[in-house]
C-alpha positions in Angstrom: -40.9 -43.5 -4.7 -44.1 -43.5 -6.0 -45.9 -46.9 -5.7 -46.3 -48.3 -8.7 -42.1 -47.4 -9.1 -41.3 -49.3 -6.1 -43.5 -52.7 -6.9 -42.3 -52.3 -10.4 -38.7 -52.2 -9.2 -39.6 -55.3 -7.1 -40.8 -57.2 -9.8 -37.6 -56.6 -12.0 -35.4 -57.8 -9.2 -37.3 -60.7 -8.1 -37.3 -61.9 -12.0 -33.6 -60.9 -11.9 -33.3 -63.5 -8.9 -34.7 -66.1 -10.2 -33.2 -65.8 -13.6 -29.6 -65.6 -11.8 -30.2 -68.9 -9.3 -31.3 -70.8 -12.7 -28.2 -70.1 -14.3 -26.2 -71.6 -11.6 -28.4 -74.5 -11.1 -27.5 -75.0 -15.0 -24.0 -74.1 -14.3 -23.1 -76.5 -11.8 -25.2 -79.6 -14.2 -23.2 -78.6 -17.0 -19.6 -78.8 -14.9 -21.2 -82.4 -13.1 -22.9 -84.5 -16.0 -22.0 -82.1 -19.1 -25.7 -81.5 -20.0 -28.1 -79.0 -18.9 -30.9 -80.9 -16.4 -34.3 -82.1 -17.6 -36.0 -80.0 -14.8 -34.3 -76.6 -15.3 -37.4 -75.7 -17.0 -39.7 -77.3 -14.7 -37.9 -76.1 -11.4 -37.3 -72.6 -13.4 -41.1 -72.0 -14.1 -42.9 -73.4 -10.6 -40.1 -70.9 -8.7 -40.9 -68.3 -11.1 -44.8 -68.7 -10.3 -44.2 -68.7 -6.9 -42.7 -65.7 -7.0 -44.7 -63.6 -9.2 -47.6 -64.8 -7.1 -45.8 -63.2 -4.3 -45.5 -60.0 -5.6 -48.7 -59.6 -6.8 -49.7 -60.5 -3.0 -47.6 -57.9 -1.7 -48.7 -55.3 -5.0 -52.2 -56.0 -3.6 -51.9 -55.8 -0.1 -48.7 -54.0 0.6 -48.2 -51.8 -2.0 -46.1 -49.2 0.5 -43.5 -52.0 1.5 -39.4 -51.7 0.9 -39.4 -53.0 -2.6 -36.0 -54.7 -1.6 -37.2 -57.1 0.9 -38.9 -59.5 -1.4 -36.0 -59.7 -3.8 -33.9 -60.3 -1.2 -35.7 -63.4 0.3 -36.2 -64.6 -2.9 -32.7 -64.4 -3.9 -31.9 -66.1 -1.2 -34.0 -68.9 -1.2 -33.6 -69.1 -5.1 -29.7 -70.1 -4.3 -30.6 -72.1 -1.8 -32.7 -74.5 -4.1 -29.8 -74.5 -6.5 -26.9 -75.7 -4.1 -29.1 -78.1 -2.6 -30.1 -79.5 -6.5 -26.6 -79.2 -7.3 -25.4 -81.5 -3.9 -27.8 -83.7 -4.7 -26.2 -84.5 -7.7 -22.6 -85.3 -5.5 -25.1 -87.3 -3.1 -26.5 -89.3 -5.4 -23.2 -90.9 -7.1 -21.4 -90.8 -3.7 -23.9 -92.1 -1.2 -26.1 -93.9 -3.7 -27.3 -96.3 -0.7 -27.9 -94.5 2.2 -29.4 -91.7 3.5 -27.8 -88.9 1.8 -28.0 -89.9 -1.4 -31.7 -89.5 -1.0 -32.5 -86.3 -3.3 -33.4 -83.0 -1.2 -34.4 -80.4 -3.8 -38.1 -82.0 -4.5 -38.8 -81.6 -0.8 -37.5 -78.1 -0.3 -39.3 -77.5 -3.8 -42.6 -78.9 -2.2 -42.1 -77.0 1.5 -41.2 -73.5 -0.5 -44.7 -74.1 -1.7 -46.2 -74.4 1.1 -44.5 -71.1 2.6 -45.8 -69.3 -0.7 -49.1 -69.8 0.3 -48.6 -69.5 3.9 -47.0 -65.9 3.0 -49.9 -64.9 0.9 -52.5 -66.0 3.3 -50.8 -64.0 6.2 -50.9 -60.8 3.5 -54.2 -61.4 3.1 -55.5 -61.6 7.3 -53.1 -59.3 8.7 -54.5 -56.2 7.7 -52.4 -54.0 10.1 -49.6 -55.1 12.2 -50.8 -53.5 15.2 -53.2 -56.5 15.1 -50.5 -59.0 16.6 -50.8 -57.0 19.6 -53.7 -58.1 20.4 -52.4 -61.7 21.1 -49.0 -61.1 22.3 -49.6 -63.1 25.8 -51.5 -65.2 24.2 -48.8 -65.9 21.2 -46.0 -66.5 24.1 -48.0 -68.9 25.4 -48.1 -70.7 22.6 -44.3 -70.4 22.2 -43.6 -71.6 25.5 -45.5 -74.8 24.8 -43.9 -75.4 21.6 -40.3 -74.0 22.5 -40.1 -76.9 25.4 -42.2 -79.7 23.7 -39.1 -81.3 22.2 -37.5 -82.3 25.7 -40.4 -85.1 25.6 -39.3 -86.3 22.2 -37.0 -88.4 21.0 -33.2 -86.7 20.3 -31.3 -86.9 17.2 -27.8 -88.3 16.9 -25.5 -86.2 18.5 -28.2 -85.4 21.4 -30.3 -82.4 20.6 -34.1 -82.1 20.8 -35.2 -79.7 18.3 -38.1 -82.0 17.0 -41.6 -82.6 17.1 -42.3 -85.8 15.8 -46.1 -86.2 14.2 -46.7 -89.8 12.4 -44.1 -89.6 9.8 -43.7 -85.5 9.8 -41.4 -84.0 11.8 -41.9 -80.1 12.7 -38.5 -77.8 14.7 -40.9 -75.4 17.0 -38.2 -73.3 17.5 -38.0 -71.7 14.1 -41.7 -70.6 14.6 -41.1 -69.7 18.0 -38.3 -67.3 17.0 -41.3 -65.1 15.4 -43.7 -65.4 18.3 -40.8 -64.2 21.2 -40.8 -61.2 18.8 -44.2 -60.5 18.9 -44.5 -61.3 22.9 -41.5 -58.4 23.8 -42.2 -56.1 21.4 -46.2 -55.7 23.2 -44.2 -56.2 26.6 -41.5 -53.9 26.3 -43.8 -51.5 24.8 -45.9 -51.3 28.0 -43.2 -51.4 30.2 -40.1 -49.7 28.6 -40.6 -46.6 31.3 -40.2 -49.2 34.2 -37.0 -50.7 32.7 -35.7 -47.5 31.8 -35.1 -46.3 35.4 -31.6 -45.9 36.5 -30.3 -48.0 39.7 -27.1 -48.3 41.5 -24.0 -47.0 39.3 -21.4 -49.8 39.9 -17.9 -49.6 38.1 -19.0 -46.6 36.1 -21.9 -48.0 34.4 -25.9 -47.4 35.7 -27.6 -51.1 36.6 -31.0 -51.8 36.5 -33.4 -51.5 39.3 -33.4 -55.0 41.2 -37.0 -54.8 40.7 -36.9 -54.7 37.3 -34.5 -57.0 36.7 -37.2 -59.9 37.1 -38.0 -60.1 33.1 -34.7 -60.9 31.9 -34.0 -63.2 34.2 -36.8 -65.2 33.9 -36.1 -64.9 30.3 -32.3 -66.1 31.1 -34.0 -68.8 33.0 -36.1 -70.4 29.8 -33.4 -70.1 28.1 -31.2 -72.5 30.5 -34.0 -74.7 30.8 -33.6 -74.8 26.9 -30.1 -75.6 26.7 -30.2 -78.2 29.6 -33.4 -80.1 28.4 -32.7 -79.8 25.1 -29.2 -79.5 24.1 -29.9 -76.8 22.1 -27.5 -74.7 22.2 -28.3 -72.4 18.9 -32.5 -71.8 19.8 -31.1 -70.7 23.7 -28.5 -68.0 21.8 -30.9 -66.4 19.7 -34.1 -66.7 22.4 -32.0 -64.9 25.0 -30.2 -62.8 22.3 -33.2 -61.2 20.7 -34.7 -59.9 24.4 -31.6 -58.2 25.1 -31.8 -56.4 21.4 -35.3 -55.5 21.8 -34.9 -54.5 25.2 -31.8 -52.0 24.4 -33.8 -50.5 21.6 -36.8 -50.0 23.8 -34.7 -48.4 27.0 -31.6 -47.4 24.8 -29.4 -48.8 27.9 -26.4 -50.1 27.3 -26.2 -51.5 30.9 -28.9 -53.9 29.8 -26.9 -55.4 26.7 -23.6 -55.7 29.3 -25.9 -57.5 32.0 -27.3 -60.1 29.4 -23.9 -60.7 27.6 -22.2 -61.5 31.3 -26.1 -63.6 32.2 -25.2 -65.9 28.5 -21.5 -66.4 29.2 -22.1 -67.8 32.9 -25.1 -69.6 31.9 -23.5 -71.0 28.8 -20.4 -71.9 30.9 -22.2 -73.8 33.5 -24.1 -75.7 31.3 -21.4 -76.7 28.8 -19.5 -78.3 31.7 -22.3 -80.2 32.8 -23.6 -81.3 29.4 -21.5 -84.0 27.3 -23.5 -82.7 23.9 -22.6 -79.1 24.4 -19.2 -79.9 26.0 -19.1 -82.2 22.8 -19.7 -79.1 20.6 -17.0 -77.1 22.2 -14.4 -79.5 22.1 -15.1 -79.9 18.0 -14.5 -76.0 18.3 -11.4 -75.8 20.0 -9.9 -78.9 18.6 -11.0 -79.5 15.2 -8.0 -81.2 13.2 -7.8 -83.4 16.3 -10.5 -85.9 14.5 -7.4 -87.2 12.4 -5.1 -88.4 15.4 -5.8 -91.9 16.7 -8.6 -92.6 18.7 -6.5 -93.1 22.4 -4.8 -89.3 21.2 -8.0 -87.0 20.9 -9.9 -85.2 22.7 -12.7 -86.7 25.0 -16.1 -86.1 23.6 -14.8 -85.3 19.6 -16.4 -87.8 17.5 -16.8 -86.0 14.0 -15.1 -84.3 11.3 -17.4 -82.0 10.0 -15.6 -79.2 11.6 -12.3 -80.0 10.1 -14.1 -80.9 6.6 -15.5 -77.4 6.4 -12.9 -75.6 7.0 -10.6 -77.8 4.5 -13.7 -76.5 2.2 -13.2 -72.9 2.9 -9.4 -72.9 2.4 -9.4 -74.9 -0.7 -12.1 -72.1 -2.4 -9.7 -69.5 -2.3 -10.9 -66.3 -3.6 -13.1 -67.1 -6.3 -13.2 -70.4 -5.6 -13.2 -73.7 -8.1 -16.7 -73.1 -9.8 -20.1 -74.5 -9.0 -19.9 -78.3 -9.5 -15.7 -78.3 -9.3 -15.3 -79.0 -5.5 -15.9 -81.7 -3.1 -18.6 -80.3 -0.1 -20.4 -83.4 -0.1 -17.4 -84.8 1.8 -19.1 -83.0 4.8 -21.4 -85.9 5.1 -25.6 -85.3 5.7 -25.2 -82.0 7.3 -23.7 -80.6 3.7 -27.7 -79.6 3.3 -28.3 -77.9 6.5 -25.6 -76.6 8.5 -23.1 -76.5 6.7 -24.4 -75.2 2.9 -22.5 -72.4 3.4 -19.1 -74.3 2.6 -20.5 -74.9 -0.9 -20.5 -71.4 -1.1 -17.1 -70.7 0.3 -15.7 -73.8 -1.8 -17.3 -73.5 -5.2 -18.4 -69.7 -5.4 -14.8 -68.8 -2.8 -14.6 -65.2 -0.7 -16.4 -63.5 -3.3 -19.4 -65.8 -3.0 -19.4 -66.1 1.0 -19.1 -62.3 0.8 -22.0 -61.9 -1.6 -24.1 -63.8 0.4 -23.2 -62.5 3.7 -24.4 -58.8 2.1 -27.6 -60.0 1.2 -28.4 -61.2 4.6 -26.9 -57.6 5.9 -29.2 -56.0 3.3 -32.0 -57.4 4.6 -31.1 -57.0 8.0 -30.7 -53.0 7.3 -34.0 -53.0 5.2 -35.9 -54.5 8.6 -33.8 -51.9 11.2 -34.8 -49.2 8.7 -38.1 -49.9 9.0 -38.2 -49.5 12.3 -36.7 -46.2 12.1 -39.6 -45.1 9.9 -42.7 -46.3 12.0 -44.0 -44.0 14.3 -45.8 -46.8 17.1 -43.6 -47.8 19.7 -44.9 -51.7 19.1 -44.0 -51.7 15.3 -40.9 -50.4 16.0 -40.0 -52.7 18.2 -41.4 -55.9 16.5 -39.3 -55.0 13.3 -36.1 -54.4 15.0 -36.7 -57.6 16.9 -37.2 -59.4 13.4 -34.6 -58.2 12.2 -32.2 -59.2 14.9 -34.0 -62.6 14.4 -32.3 -62.9 11.4 -29.2 -61.1 12.4 -28.3 -63.6 15.4 -29.3 -66.8 13.5 -27.4 -66.1 10.6 -24.5 -65.2 13.2 -24.6 -68.7 15.3 -24.9 -70.5 12.1 -22.0 -68.9 10.2 -19.3 -68.3 12.8 -19.9 -72.1 14.3 -19.1 -73.3 10.1 -16.5 -71.1 10.0 -14.9 -72.3 13.5 -15.5 -68.6 15.3 -18.0 -70.1 17.7 -19.2 -73.5 18.6 -21.5 -75.3 16.3 -25.2 -75.2 17.1 -27.0 -77.1 14.3 -29.1 -74.4 13.3 -29.7 -73.6 9.6 -28.5 -70.7 7.7 -32.1 -68.7 7.1 -33.7 -69.2 3.5 -30.3 -71.0 1.7 -30.2 -74.3 3.9 -32.8 -77.3 3.2 -35.7 -77.5 6.1 -39.5 -77.5 5.9 -40.0 -75.6 9.5 -37.0 -72.9 8.6 -38.3 -72.1 5.0 -42.0 -71.9 6.3 -41.0 -69.7 9.1 -38.9 -67.4 7.5 -41.3 -66.8 4.9 -44.0 -65.9 7.2 -41.0 -63.5 9.2 -40.8 -62.0 6.1 -44.6 -61.8 5.7 -44.7 -59.9 8.9 -41.7 -57.7 7.8 -43.5 -56.6 4.8 -46.6 -55.5 6.6 -44.4 -53.4 8.8 -42.7 -52.0 6.0 -45.7 -51.4 4.2 -47.1 -49.1 7.1 -44.0 -47.2 7.3 -44.0 -46.7 3.9 -47.8 -45.3 4.0 -47.1 -43.0 7.2 -44.0 -41.6 5.0 -45.9 -41.2 1.5 -48.9 -39.3 3.4 -46.4 -37.1 5.2 -45.1 -36.1 1.9 -48.4 -36.0 -0.1 -50.5 -34.3 2.5 -53.3 -33.4 -0.3 -53.8 -37.3 -1.1 -53.8 -38.7 1.7 -57.4 -40.3 3.5 -58.6 -38.5 6.6 -56.8 -40.3 10.0 -59.8 -41.2 10.5 -60.6 -43.0 7.4 -57.2 -44.2 7.2 -57.5 -46.2 10.4 -60.8 -47.8 9.6 -60.0 -48.6 6.6 -56.2 -50.4 8.3 -56.9 -51.3 11.3 -60.2 -52.9 12.8 -61.9 -50.7 15.5 -61.1 -53.0 18.0 -57.5 -53.3 17.5 -56.8 -49.7 18.3 
C-alpha cells in the first residue's frame, strides 16, 4: 500500500469512528430524554477536530505508520466518551445530590484534548524510536519513584493506594509507569538476552535458566510484591510483572521463563492475598458475589460491595443484542460505572454482540502492535512494540476479567474506554510511540519494495536519527 493510500484510508476510518460514536450519543439521548442533545454538534465537532489534528500529525511525522492504529484508538476513545455522556444523564437523575451525579463527560473531553496535545507533541519531538533507548535506565529510575510514590499518600475508600495528590489535582502514576517499564525492559533485554537465553538445569523435562540469570526476574518480582503489599494495587502488580515475563519470552524464546514467572506470580499473589485485607476482600467478592444480598451476619468476612453482583446482573440482562442504548440500568453499579465497570454498560445495552465488538477492537489494536514488532528489524524496536502491545492486552485482560468474574477485581481503568485523566493521557502516549515504531517498520518495508526510491543508508539514518543516538 502506498504512503498516500495508507493515510487516506486512515482518514476515512477516523471520520467513520467519530461519526459512529456521535450517532450512538444521539440515540442514547433520544431514548432517555426523547430529544437530541444540545451539545451533540459541539462535542462532535471538537472530537472531530482533535481526531483530524492527530491524523494530520501522523501524516506529517509518521507517514509510513500502520493506517489502523490511530482509527482504533479514536474509535475506542469516542465510544468511551459516548458511554460516559450517556451515563451522565442517568447519574444526574438518580444521584442529583451526590458525587456520582456530577457530570463526567466535560472532564473527559478536557483530558482528551490534553492527550491530543501530548500525542502530537511526542510525534514531533521523538524523531525515531531508538532515541528512547538512550534514556532507558533514567526512564526506569523515574518510573520506580512514581510507582512507589502512592504508598506515601492516602488510600481510596476501599484501601488501594494509586494516586498522587498535588493540590486539587490527582495523578495515577501507574498509567505512565507501564510505558516506562516497557522502554526499560526493551533496552535491558536487548543488551542481556544472550545471557538470559542460556539454559541451566533440566528439571521435569523443562530447561530452567541458570541461577545467576534469575536475578532480574527476582528483582522485578520483588518490586511487584512491594506494590501489592504497600499499595494494595493488584492490577498494577500483575501488569508490571506480566509485561516483563512477556518481553522476556520474546527476547529469549524460552518457555521456561513464562512457566517460572507464572508460578512466582501465583505464589506472590497467594501469600500477599492471605495477609492483605484489601486483596482478601476482592478475592471474597470474586468467589461469593451474590452473598452480598444475604443478611450481614451470614456474609463472608470482608464482603462489603455489591458491584460484582450488579455487574453480573447487567451482563445477564443484556442478552445477545442488548436492551438498546439508554434502555438499561447500568447506573445501579454506582460510582464505578464510568471507570472500572464501563464495560457493563456495553454488555447491558449492546449485549454480547457489543461486548464482542469492543473486545475485537482491542484485539485488533494489539495485533497491529505485534505486527509492528514482527516487521521491525532492530531488536530494541521489536521488544518495545511487543511490550506495548502486551501492556494493552494485559490491562484489558485484568479489567475485563475482573468485571466479568473471571478473576478478582483490580480497580484498573479500561484503556481508552473508561473515564480518567491519567489513563487517557498515558494511553495516547502509548499510541504515539506505537505509531513511531510502526512508521519505522513501514519505512523499512517500503524501501525494500522500492529500492530505487529509497535514500542511501547514510542519508536515511542522518535524516531520521540524530548521530548521537546511533
